[in-house]
Each structure stands twice: as structure tokens, then as C-alpha cells.
N, C-alpha and C positions, 0 to 999 in steps of 0.2 A: 552292376554289383562290384564290390571289392571284397577279396578273400584276405583275411588277416590271421595270422598265428598269435594268439595271446598267451603268454607264459609268465611264470614267476608267481608272485604273491597274489593270485586271484582264486576264487572259489572253485572254478571249473575250467582249468586251463585247456585250451584247444584251439581248433581252427573254426572261425565264424565267418559267415557271409553277411555283409552289410550293404545297404544302398550306396551307390557312388556318392562321394561327398561327405561320407560319415566321418565322425571326429573320434579322437582317442577315448573320450569319456563314454561314448556310445559303444565301443568295442568292450570296454571294462564292464559296462552294464550287461552286454550280451553273454558274458561268461560268469554272470551272478555277482559281480562286484569284487572288490578287493578283499583279501584275506586279512585277518589280524596281523598287525606288524608291517602292513605295506607302507612304503614310503612314496608318495605321489609328488614330492617337492621337486624332483628333478624332471618331471614330465610336463609337456604342454598338453593339458587335457583338451584344449581347443584345436589342436593340430589336425588338419585333414589327412585322413589315412590314404595310403597308397596301396594299390593291389599288390599282394605278395609280401607285405611287410611282416616282420615279426615284431610284436610289441611286447617288451619284457618289463614287468612290474616288479622293482627290486623290494627288498625288506629294509627296514630301517638300519642304517649302518653298512649296508652292502655297497661295494664299489660299483660305479656305473659300467655298463657293458657297452661294447662297440656297436655302431650301426652295422646293419647287415651289408655286406658287399653288394648284393643284389639291388639294394635300394637305389632308386633313380635319383641322380642329383646329389650334391655335396651335403645339403641340409636336410633333404626329404628323409623322414624316419629317424633322423639323429636324436631328436628330443624324445621321441616316443620310445626309443630303446635305451635312453638314459645317458647317452654321451657319444663322442666320437673318438676318444683317445685309444680305446682298446684296453682290455683287462691286464695286458702285460704292462702297459704304461701306468695303469692305476695300481699295479702291484697285486691284482686279484687274479692269479692264475687259477685255472680249473684243475683240480686234482683228479686225474683219471683213474686212480685207485679207489676213490670214494665218491665220485660224482654220480648223481642219478641220471636217469635218461634225460629228464628235463635240463639238467645242468649241462650235460654234454651237448644238447641241442642248442645252447646259447653260443656255441662256438661257431665261427663263421664257416659255411659250407659243410656243416654237420647236421644233417637232417635226422628224423626219427629212425630211419632205416640203418644209417651208419652208427648213430648213437647206440642202437640196440646191438649191433655187431661188436661194438667196444665192450658193452656189458657181457656179451656172450663169451667173448675172448677172455675177459677177466675171470668169468665164472669157470671157464674150461682150464685155463693156465695159471690162475693165481694172479696176485698182484703184479702189475708192470714193474720191472726193475730199472728201466730207463724210458724216456720219452721216445727214444728211437724205436722201441718195440712197437709202437702204434702202426708202423708200416707193415706189420704182419697181419693186421686187421683188414679183412677183405673190403675193398672200397677206398682204402686210404693208400694213394699213390705218392710219388716223390714230390709233385707239387703241392698237394694238400698237406703232406707231412711238413714240408717247408713252411707253409703259412701257419701251421699249428704248434710247432715246436717252442716258440716263445710265449705261447698262450696257455700251455698246460705244464703240470708238474706231476711228480710221481711220489709224493711224500706219503709215508705210512703204507697202509694196505690192510 
């Protein structure tokens, strides 16, 4: 079995277990298919899934997201996550003042627990005034902070 996190423009985002050797299109089917506005052009629907991969389905016009750092090999998972350049290189930073749990989960090394902690901090303290405030969130240490600072922004609130 392979366990894959399917997120983005799908009907029922979540974690699914599929037989070893399953393909991207099968993971999409397992979460009820794509939502209206999904853009599959950047994905290789025939790519074999790797255990532990996060498969992100973008909406039309959305910048590609980076491959997860936990993905084995340089190419594995890169097509299924929409690219390898990263949101900062593509100009698509995640706004930590407005991002949803799912959007925060697209950041490298940010899982659902840390994403929820970011949302809880924002609810308790109000909008972030700078990216550096992320280090006040439980679970975000100096190394993670360093890897995130070029991928996030604090516009608005």
C-alpha cells in the first residue's frame, strides 16, 4: 500500500491508502475527483505514486507548488505536486494572515498540526505583523523558520 495526501482543487481532500503502483489519476478518483476549476495540465496523471507523497491539485491560474522535500529522488512527486521551483520562485507566497489550513499545509514541513497551530496563534493574537512572528508558533523552530521565510508573506489581515 501507498499512503498519499491529496489536497487542493478536489472534492474530498484528505489522506488515502492505495495499492502499491497506483497512479496520480487513481488518487484523484479516490478523493471524489477534481473540483470545478481544477487545472490538471501541470500534472502527470500517469505518474506512479510514492508512499508519503502530497499530491496538490491547483486551480486554473494558480502558480505551481514545490515538490515536498520528503519526496524521494529529484523527480519523484515533482510532477504530481505541480513543479519543483517553489512558490517563492514562482512568485506565489502563502499569506499567513489569510491562508486556510489546507493552504498552510502546502508549505514544506508544515503538516496539519503545525498549520492548525498557526491558525490558532492568528486567532488568539490577531494578524501577523511580520514573517518573523512565525517563530512564536509552537513547533516552528529556527531551522523551519529559515526555510519558510522566503515562502510566506503577511499582507493584509
